[in-house]
C-alpha positions as CSV (number, residue, x, y, z in Angstrom):
1,M,98.9,123.9,85.1
2,A,95.6,124.8,83.6
3,N,95.0,128.4,82.3
4,I,93.2,130.4,84.9
5,K,91.5,133.8,84.8
6,L,93.5,136.5,86.6
7,T,90.5,138.0,88.2
8,K,89.2,138.6,91.8
9,T,86.4,136.1,91.2
10,E,88.9,133.5,90.2
11,L,91.0,134.4,93.3
12,K,88.0,133.7,95.5
13,V,87.3,130.4,93.7
14,Q,91.0,129.3,94.2
15,R,90.9,130.4,97.9
16,D,87.7,128.4,98.5
17,S,89.2,125.4,96.8
18,L,92.3,125.6,98.9
19,K,90.2,125.7,102.1
20,R,88.2,122.7,100.9
21,Y,91.2,120.6,100.1
22,S,92.9,121.6,103.3
23,R,89.8,120.7,105.3
24,F,89.4,117.2,103.6
25,L,93.1,116.3,103.6
26,P,93.4,115.5,107.4
27,T,90.3,113.3,107.1
28,L,91.8,111.4,104.2
29,Q,95.1,111.1,106.1
30,L,93.3,109.7,109.2
31,K,91.5,107.2,107.0
32,K,94.8,106.1,105.4
33,Q,96.3,105.5,108.8
34,Q,93.2,103.5,109.9
35,L,93.3,101.4,106.8
36,Q,97.1,100.7,107.2
37,M,96.5,99.6,110.8
38,E,93.6,97.3,109.7
39,V,95.6,95.7,106.9
40,Q,98.4,95.0,109.3
41,R,95.9,93.6,111.8
42,V,94.5,91.2,109.2
43,R,98.1,90.1,108.2
44,D,98.9,89.4,111.9
45,E,95.6,87.4,112.2
46,I,96.5,85.3,109.1
47,R,100.0,84.7,110.5
48,E,98.5,83.6,113.9
49,L,96.1,81.3,112.1
50,R,98.9,79.8,110.0
51,A,100.8,79.2,113.3
52,K,97.8,77.4,114.8
53,L,97.4,75.3,111.6
54,S,101.1,74.3,111.8
55,K,100.7,73.3,115.5
56,L,97.6,71.3,114.7
57,Q,99.3,69.5,111.9
58,R,102.3,68.7,114.1
59,S,100.1,67.4,116.9
60,A,98.4,65.0,114.4
61,E,101.6,63.7,112.8
62,K,101.8,60.7,115.1
63,W,98.5,59.3,114.0
64,T,97.9,60.6,110.5
65,E,100.0,57.7,109.2
66,L,97.0,55.6,110.1
67,F,95.1,57.2,107.3
68,S,96.8,54.8,104.9
69,S,94.7,51.9,106.3
70,E,93.0,50.2,103.4
71,E,89.5,50.3,104.8
72,F,89.6,53.6,106.7
73,N,91.8,56.1,104.8
74,L,91.9,59.9,104.5
75,D,89.5,59.8,101.5
76,K,87.0,58.0,103.7
77,V,87.2,60.6,106.4
78,V,86.9,63.5,104.0
79,E,84.0,61.8,102.3
80,L,82.0,61.8,105.5
81,I,82.5,65.6,106.2
82,V,79.9,67.8,104.5
83,L,79.8,71.5,105.0
84,D,76.3,72.6,106.3
85,K,76.6,76.4,106.7
86,L,79.2,79.1,106.5
87,S,78.1,82.3,108.2
88,V,80.0,85.5,107.3
89,E,79.2,88.9,108.9
90,T,79.7,92.2,107.1
91,R,81.1,95.1,109.2
92,N,82.2,98.6,108.4
93,V,85.9,99.2,108.9
94,A,87.4,102.6,108.1
95,G,84.5,103.2,105.8
96,V,84.7,99.9,104.0
97,D,82.2,97.0,104.2
98,V,84.3,93.9,104.8
99,P,83.6,90.2,105.7
100,F,84.2,88.6,109.1
101,F,84.1,84.9,109.7
102,A,81.2,84.1,112.1
103,E,80.4,80.4,112.1
104,L,81.0,77.2,110.2
105,S,78.9,74.1,110.7
106,F,79.0,70.6,109.3
107,K,76.2,68.2,108.6
108,P,76.1,65.3,111.1
109,C,77.9,62.2,109.9
110,S,77.4,58.7,110.9
111,F,79.7,55.7,110.8
112,D,79.9,52.3,112.4
113,F,81.6,52.7,115.7
114,F,82.2,49.0,115.9
115,T,84.1,48.6,112.7
116,A,85.8,52.0,112.6
117,P,89.2,52.3,114.2
118,S,89.7,54.2,117.5
119,W,91.4,57.1,115.8
120,F,88.6,57.7,113.3
121,D,86.5,60.1,115.4
122,G,89.6,62.1,116.1
123,A,90.4,62.2,112.4
124,L,86.9,63.6,111.6
125,D,87.5,66.4,114.2
126,Y,91.0,67.1,112.8
127,I,89.7,67.5,109.2
128,R,86.9,69.7,110.4
129,Q,89.4,72.0,112.2
130,L,91.5,72.1,109.0
131,L,88.5,73.1,106.9
132,E,87.4,75.7,109.4
133,M,90.8,77.3,109.4
134,S,90.9,77.2,105.7
135,K,87.5,79.0,105.5
136,R,88.6,81.5,108.1
137,E,91.7,82.3,106.1
138,E,89.7,82.7,102.9
139,V,87.4,85.3,104.6
140,M,90.5,87.1,106.1
141,R,92.2,87.3,102.7
142,E,89.0,88.7,101.1
143,R,88.8,91.3,103.9
144,M,92.5,92.2,103.4
145,E,92.0,92.6,99.6
146,L,89.1,95.0,100.1
147,L,91.0,97.0,102.7
148,E,94.2,97.1,100.5
149,Q,92.1,98.2,97.5
150,E,90.5,101.0,99.6
151,L,94.0,101.9,100.9
152,R,95.3,102.3,97.4
153,V,92.4,104.6,96.4
154,T,92.8,106.7,99.6
155,N,96.5,106.9,99.2
156,Q,96.0,108.2,95.6
157,R,93.6,110.9,96.9
158,V,96.0,111.9,99.7
159,N,98.8,112.3,97.1
160,L,96.5,114.2,94.7
161,F,95.5,116.7,97.5
162,E,99.1,117.0,99.0
163,K,101.2,117.0,95.8
164,V,98.8,118.4,93.1
165,K,95.6,120.2,94.2
166,I,96.9,122.2,97.2
167,P,100.2,123.3,95.6
168,E,98.3,124.1,92.4
169,C,95.8,126.3,94.3
170,K,98.6,128.1,96.2
171,E,100.4,128.8,93.0
172,N,97.3,130.0,91.3
173,I,96.5,132.4,94.2
174,R,100.1,133.7,94.1
175,M,99.9,134.4,90.4
176,I,96.5,136.1,90.6
177,R,97.6,138.2,93.5
178,I,100.7,139.3,91.7
179,Y,98.7,140.2,88.5
180,L,96.0,142.0,90.5
181,G,98.7,143.9,92.4
182,D,100.4,144.9,89.2
183,Q,97.1,146.0,87.8
184,E,96.4,148.1,90.9
185,T,99.9,149.7,90.7
186,A,99.4,150.5,87.1
187,A,95.9,151.9,87.8
188,V,97.4,154.2,90.5
189,G,100.1,155.2,88.1
190,R,97.6,156.1,85.3
191,S,95.5,158.0,87.8
192,K,98.5,160.1,88.8
193,I,99.4,160.8,85.2
194,A,95.8,161.8,84.4
195,K,95.6,164.0,87.5
196,S,98.9,165.7,86.5
197,K,97.6,166.3,83.0
198,M,94.4,167.8,84.3
199,Q,96.3,170.0,86.7
200,A,98.5,171.1,83.8
201,V,95.5,172.0,81.6
202,A,93.8,173.8,84.5
203,G,97.0,175.7,85.4
């Protein structure tokens, strides 16, 4: 604990600090709760996205073996898919600017419908969905990292106020009041002694 001046002025400073910390603490606690909820929400969204991805992969298992065709294989499908634009919005969540997936678009691709196998168009759509889910997850993970970082900082501030600053102010106030009380008692005692001496001299 830092050395403090045992004065009425310091007592006022400590009381004002205690009021300030006590006023800010509920706001920080509320922000901490909001951030915890948001982090959990993003985790749930990622879990749901992963479940959708697994379902998509299972639904495609029957025909993905066809990718091994010499002329039309997976590399050929991926080669035709070119990302055009990824739109990401920034929104404020619990005081933090975080990214949200908005839209993903691909450049039009052309292939010979006469020579391409019947499953080729479906394969293009399948790869596009995989890429979109992958980009969605990237944006979600970035959002979660930013929220978790803010949560750590907010948690540190809550702990600082709860466990250090507020108890420190209370202890400082207690010490100053005891000292000032002792000084007042001593002053009264000295005043009585001085009065007694003056009465003795006058008598």
